[in-house]
C-alpha positions as CSV (number, residue, x, y, z in Angstrom):
1,X,15.6,-2.5,13.4
2,X,13.0,-2.7,10.6
3,X,12.6,-0.2,7.8
4,X,9.8,-0.1,5.3
5,X,10.3,1.5,1.9
6,X,7.7,2.1,-0.8
7,X,8.3,2.1,-4.5
8,X,6.2,3.3,-7.4
9,X,3.7,6.1,-7.4
10,X,3.6,9.1,-9.8
11,X,1.2,10.8,-12.1
12,X,-1.4,8.9,-14.0
13,X,-4.4,9.8,-16.1
14,X,-7.9,8.9,-14.9
15,X,-8.7,5.3,-15.9
16,X,-5.0,4.4,-15.9
17,X,-3.1,1.9,-13.8
18,X,-0.2,2.1,-11.3
19,X,1.6,-0.5,-9.2
20,X,3.0,0.2,-5.8
21,X,5.4,-2.1,-4.0
22,X,6.8,-2.0,-0.4
23,X,9.6,-4.0,1.1
24,X,10.5,-4.4,4.7
25,X,14.3,-4.4,5.4
26,X,16.3,-5.2,8.4
27,X,16.4,-7.8,11.2
28,X,13.1,-9.5,10.3
29,X,11.8,-12.6,12.0
30,X,8.4,-12.7,10.5
31,X,6.0,-10.1,9.1
32,X,2.4,-10.5,10.1
33,X,-0.2,-8.2,8.4
34,X,0.9,-5.7,5.7
35,X,-1.2,-3.0,4.4
36,X,-1.6,0.1,2.3
37,X,-3.1,3.3,3.7
38,X,-3.6,6.7,2.0
39,X,-4.0,10.3,3.1
40,X,-5.4,12.9,0.8
41,X,-4.9,16.6,1.4
42,X,-7.1,17.8,4.3
43,X,-8.3,14.2,5.1
44,X,-7.4,11.6,7.6
45,X,-5.3,8.6,6.8
46,X,-7.5,5.7,5.7
47,X,-7.0,2.0,5.1
48,X,-6.9,1.1,1.4
49,X,-6.1,-2.7,1.6
50,X,-4.5,-5.2,3.9
51,X,-3.2,-8.7,3.6
52,X,-2.3,-11.3,6.3
53,X,0.7,-13.5,6.1
54,X,-1.6,-16.3,5.0
55,X,-3.0,-14.2,2.1
56,X,-6.4,-13.1,3.4
57,X,-7.2,-9.7,2.1
58,X,-9.4,-6.7,3.1
59,X,-10.3,-3.7,1.0
60,X,-11.9,-0.3,1.5
61,X,-15.2,-0.2,-0.3
62,X,-14.0,2.7,-2.4
63,X,-11.3,0.5,-4.1
64,X,-13.0,-2.9,-4.3
65,X,-12.9,-4.3,-7.8
66,X,-10.2,-1.8,-8.8
67,X,-7.3,-2.4,-6.5
68,X,-5.5,-5.7,-5.8
69,X,-3.2,-6.3,-2.9
70,X,-0.7,-9.2,-2.9
71,X,2.5,-10.1,-1.1
72,X,5.7,-12.2,-1.5
73,X,6.6,-13.4,2.0
74,X,10.0,-14.6,0.9
75,X,10.8,-11.0,-0.1
76,X,8.9,-9.3,2.7
77,X,7.2,-7.3,0.0
78,X,3.6,-6.2,-0.5
79,X,2.2,-4.9,-3.8
80,X,-0.8,-2.8,-4.7
81,X,-2.0,-3.0,-8.2
82,X,-4.3,0.0,-8.9
83,X,-6.5,-0.1,-12.0
84,X,-9.3,2.3,-13.2
85,X,-7.8,5.1,-11.2
86,X,-9.9,8.1,-10.3
87,X,-9.0,11.6,-9.3
88,X,-10.3,10.9,-5.8
89,X,-7.5,8.2,-5.5
90,X,-5.0,11.0,-5.4
91,X,-3.2,10.8,-2.1
92,X,0.1,9.9,-0.4
93,X,0.1,6.1,-0.1
94,X,1.8,4.6,3.0
95,X,2.9,1.1,3.6
96,X,2.4,-0.6,7.0
97,X,4.0,-3.8,8.3
98,X,3.4,-5.6,11.5
99,X,6.6,-7.2,12.7
100,X,6.2,-9.2,16.0
101,X,3.5,-6.9,17.2
102,X,5.2,-3.6,16.3
103,X,3.9,-1.5,13.4
104,X,6.4,0.1,11.0
105,X,5.5,2.7,8.4
106,X,7.1,3.8,5.2
107,X,7.7,7.4,4.3
108,X,4.9,7.4,1.7
109,X,4.7,7.7,-2.0
110,X,2.6,10.2,-3.9
111,X,-0.1,9.1,-6.4
112,X,-1.7,11.8,-8.5
113,X,-4.6,11.0,-10.8
114,X,-5.1,13.9,-13.2
115,X,-5.5,14.6,-16.8
């Protein structure tokens, strides 16, 4: 059994920064890809960024140059550093982890960008 838990999130002013983290717990053999998704009110869930176990990254165009994804394989943890935040970044952010071909999702953490 694998559980994925997100940490971080909250309220931040436009232009501010926030760091999210996500850790996979449980009977873990190896985590493959890990990623962050977000879902804004009334919109579909979308990929924000992903990272392979080898460190290759992929970003949505809307966050390139502002967000950075990284991971610590020893801790089964992925991070999302979000800079220059905009109101349109407001959403529930979900962590996703691929463990042996099965996808596991966190409960989500709220990020609100507002003055």
